[in-house]
C-alpha positions in Angstrom: -30.1 135.4 120.3 -31.6 135.4 116.7 -32.1 139.1 116.6 -28.5 139.7 117.3 -27.4 137.4 114.3 -30.0 139.0 112.1 -28.8 142.4 112.9 -25.3 141.3 112.4 -26.0 140.0 108.9 -28.3 142.9 107.8 -26.1 145.4 108.9 -23.1 143.7 107.0 -25.5 143.5 103.8 -26.2 147.1 104.0 -22.7 148.1 104.3 -21.4 146.2 101.4 -24.3 147.6 99.2 -23.5 151.2 100.2 -19.6 150.9 100.8 -18.7 148.1 98.1 -21.4 148.9 95.6 -22.3 145.1 95.5 -25.5 143.2 96.5 -24.7 140.2 98.7 -26.2 137.8 101.1 -23.6 137.4 103.8 -23.4 134.1 105.6 -22.2 133.7 109.0 -19.6 131.0 108.2 -17.9 130.4 111.7 -18.5 131.2 115.4 -15.9 130.1 117.8 -14.4 131.2 121.1 -10.7 132.0 120.9 -7.9 133.3 123.5 -6.2 136.5 123.0 -3.1 134.4 122.0 -4.8 132.5 119.5 -5.7 135.8 117.7 -2.1 136.4 116.3 -3.6 136.5 112.9 -5.9 139.1 113.8 -3.4 141.2 115.7 -0.9 141.1 112.9 -3.2 141.5 109.9 -2.7 144.8 108.1 -6.2 145.1 107.4 -7.4 144.8 111.0 -9.2 147.8 112.7 -9.1 147.7 116.7 -11.8 149.6 118.7 -11.1 151.3 122.2 -12.7 149.6 125.2 -14.2 153.0 126.3 -16.5 153.3 123.3 -16.7 149.6 122.3 -16.7 147.4 125.0 -18.1 144.3 123.0 -16.8 144.6 119.5 -12.9 144.8 119.8 -12.0 144.6 116.2 -12.9 144.0 112.7 -10.8 142.5 110.0 -11.3 142.5 106.3 -9.3 140.5 103.5 -7.2 142.3 100.7 -10.1 141.8 98.2 -12.4 143.6 100.3 -9.7 146.5 100.9 -9.2 146.9 97.2 -12.8 147.3 96.5 -13.1 149.9 99.4 -10.2 151.8 97.5 -11.7 151.5 94.1 -15.1 152.8 95.2 -13.5 155.5 97.3 -11.2 156.5 94.5 -13.5 155.9 91.6 -10.9 153.9 90.0 -10.7 150.3 88.6 -9.2 147.4 90.7 -6.0 147.2 88.1 -5.2 150.8 89.3 -4.6 149.5 92.8 -2.7 146.5 91.9 0.8 148.0 92.9 -0.8 150.0 95.9 1.2 149.5 99.1 -0.5 147.6 102.1 -0.4 150.9 104.1 -2.0 152.9 101.4 -4.9 150.3 101.1 -5.3 150.2 104.8 -5.7 154.0 105.1 -8.3 153.6 102.5 -10.2 151.0 104.2 -10.2 152.4 107.5 -13.1 154.8 107.6 -15.3 152.1 105.8 -14.5 149.6 108.5 -15.4 152.2 111.2 -18.8 152.8 109.4 -19.4 149.0 109.4 -18.6 149.1 113.3 -20.8 151.8 113.7 -23.7 149.8 112.2 -23.0 146.7 114.2 -22.4 148.7 117.4 -25.9 149.9 117.4 -27.2 146.6 118.2 -25.2 146.6 121.4 -26.7 148.4 124.1 -23.5 149.6 125.9 -21.7 150.9 122.6 -21.4 154.5 122.2 -21.7 155.0 118.5 -21.6 158.3 116.6 -19.3 159.8 119.4 -16.9 162.6 118.7 -14.0 160.8 120.0 -12.6 158.2 117.7 -13.2 154.5 118.3 -10.2 153.4 116.4 -7.2 152.2 118.5 -4.4 150.0 119.0 -4.9 146.3 120.2 -3.6 147.3 123.7 -6.5 149.8 124.2 -9.4 147.1 123.3 -11.4 145.3 125.8 -9.3 142.5 126.9 -6.4 144.0 125.1 -6.0 140.8 123.2 -3.4 139.2 125.9 -3.1 135.6 126.8 -5.8 135.6 129.3 -8.4 137.4 127.3 -11.3 135.5 125.3 -13.1 136.4 122.3 -16.2 135.3 120.4 -14.7 135.3 116.9 -17.4 135.6 114.0 -16.4 135.2 110.3 -19.2 136.5 107.8 -18.6 135.8 104.2 -19.6 138.3 101.4 -19.6 137.6 97.8 -17.3 139.7 95.5 -17.7 138.4 92.0 -17.9 134.7 92.2 -15.7 134.4 95.3 -16.5 134.8 99.0 -14.5 137.1 101.1 -14.5 137.1 104.9 -15.1 139.7 107.4 -14.0 138.9 110.9 -15.6 140.3 114.0 -13.9 139.9 117.2 -16.2 140.3 120.1 -15.0 140.4 123.8 -16.5 137.3 125.2 -17.4 138.6 128.9 -19.3 141.2 127.1 -21.2 138.8 125.0 -22.1 136.6 128.0 -23.6 139.7 129.7 -25.5 140.6 126.7 -26.7 136.9 126.3 -28.0 137.1 129.9 -29.6 140.3 129.4 -31.1 139.0 126.3 -32.7 136.0 128.2 -33.9 138.1 131.0 -35.5 140.5 128.6 -37.4 137.2 127.2 -38.5 136.2 130.7 -39.9 139.9 131.4 -41.7 140.0 128.2 -43.6 136.6 129.1 -44.1 138.0 132.6 -45.8 141.0 131.0 -47.8 138.9 128.7 -48.9 136.8 131.6 -50.3 139.8 133.3 -52.5 140.4 130.3 -54.6 137.3 131.2 -58.3 137.2 130.3 -59.3 138.9 133.8 -57.2 141.9 133.2 -58.0 142.1 129.6 -61.9 142.0 130.8 -61.2 144.8 133.4 -59.3 146.8 130.6 -62.1 146.7 128.2 -64.6 147.5 130.8 -62.7 150.3 131.8 -62.4 151.7 128.0 -64.8 154.1 126.5 -66.9 153.3 123.2 -68.3 156.0 120.9 -72.0 155.8 120.5 -73.8 157.4 117.4 -77.4 158.3 116.9 -78.1 157.7 113.2 -80.7 159.7 111.6 -80.2 158.1 108.2 -77.6 156.6 106.0 -76.9 157.6 102.2 -74.6 155.7 99.8 -72.7 157.6 97.3 -70.3 156.7 94.6 -66.7 157.7 94.6 -67.6 160.2 91.9 -70.3 161.7 93.7 -68.4 162.1 96.6 -65.6 164.1 94.6 -68.3 166.4 93.4 -69.1 167.5 96.8 -68.8 171.2 97.9 -70.1 173.8 100.4 -73.9 174.3 99.7 -74.3 170.9 98.5 -77.8 169.5 99.5 -78.1 165.8 100.2 -81.8 164.8 100.7 -82.6 162.2 103.5 -85.6 160.7 102.1 -86.3 158.2 104.7 -85.0 160.2 107.9 -87.5 159.8 110.7 -87.0 161.5 113.9 -89.0 158.8 115.6 -86.9 156.2 114.5 -83.1 156.5 115.1 -80.4 153.9 115.2 -78.1 153.5 118.0 -74.4 152.7 116.4 -71.3 151.6 118.3 -67.9 151.6 116.8 -66.2 148.3 117.2 -62.8 146.9 115.8 -65.0 145.6 112.8 -66.5 148.8 112.2 -70.0 150.6 112.9 -72.6 148.0 114.2 -76.2 149.0 114.9 -77.3 147.8 118.4 -80.6 149.3 119.0 -83.4 151.7 117.6 -85.1 154.5 119.5 -86.5 158.0 119.1 -85.1 161.6 119.4 -86.2 163.5 122.4 -85.2 165.5 125.3 -83.9 164.8 128.9 -82.9 167.5 131.4 -82.8 170.2 128.5 -80.6 168.0 126.7 -81.1 166.3 123.3 -81.6 162.5 124.0 -82.0 159.1 122.3 -84.9 156.9 124.1 -84.4 153.3 123.2 -87.4 151.2 121.9 -85.8 148.0 122.3 -82.8 146.3 124.2 -79.5 145.8 122.4 -79.0 142.5 120.6 -78.4 139.6 123.0 -75.5 138.3 120.9 -73.9 141.8 121.4 -74.4 141.9 125.3 -73.2 138.3 125.4 -69.9 139.2 123.8 -69.3 142.1 126.3 -70.1 139.8 129.2 -67.8 137.1 128.0 -64.9 139.6 127.9 
């Protein structure tokens, strides 16, 4: 599940830069399964924001510490940390609720069943979350540390374990499906696909090399002489992934009232062999 953990770290990093005005490299410090009864510190913490199961079936809660809450307040109010030294916990919580919801929004975008950017607020109390944080519910508790100054401050994410187990099974199934799809692109199927593809062929009368300066001076009416042009000696050119390749020589003619190119020689054996080997 590398993609999930990378998304979690990346989203936290971007959120910290935009919301806290700090550049940091978040670190996943802890991952463990806890029961609802073991998460009293989450439920009782004044800086925990809960999210309703209807719009957030996986990420049930996000908790920040006081240092992050103070930083949220200073950034939102454009004040120094000293000015909030005597602020009440309730006031700090009100200041940090919207930033935490913004973090939930970022993390939720990586979880397929989350309904982020909805008009209905995602914030709720613990009893409306997935599992309701009761004694029988289980959660994946993930602590991500970010650096404020010289100290690390934790952000705690509480994911409903049943949801994450389903998410992990889908993740594994997606890997299996991708491998199965890759197996279908076997050499035989690739060969059939190539043989059914179209390739552009050009009859080249003459090629002229120009400098970039000369090209910049081209305009309507410019005459470029083709000194070596010969209607009896045209090159047949094919477009490949490596560019244009000459594969034969012929002469300009007419076939059934249409302009045509009559080849004077077969295409190179090496080019034909590469096509056959596909």
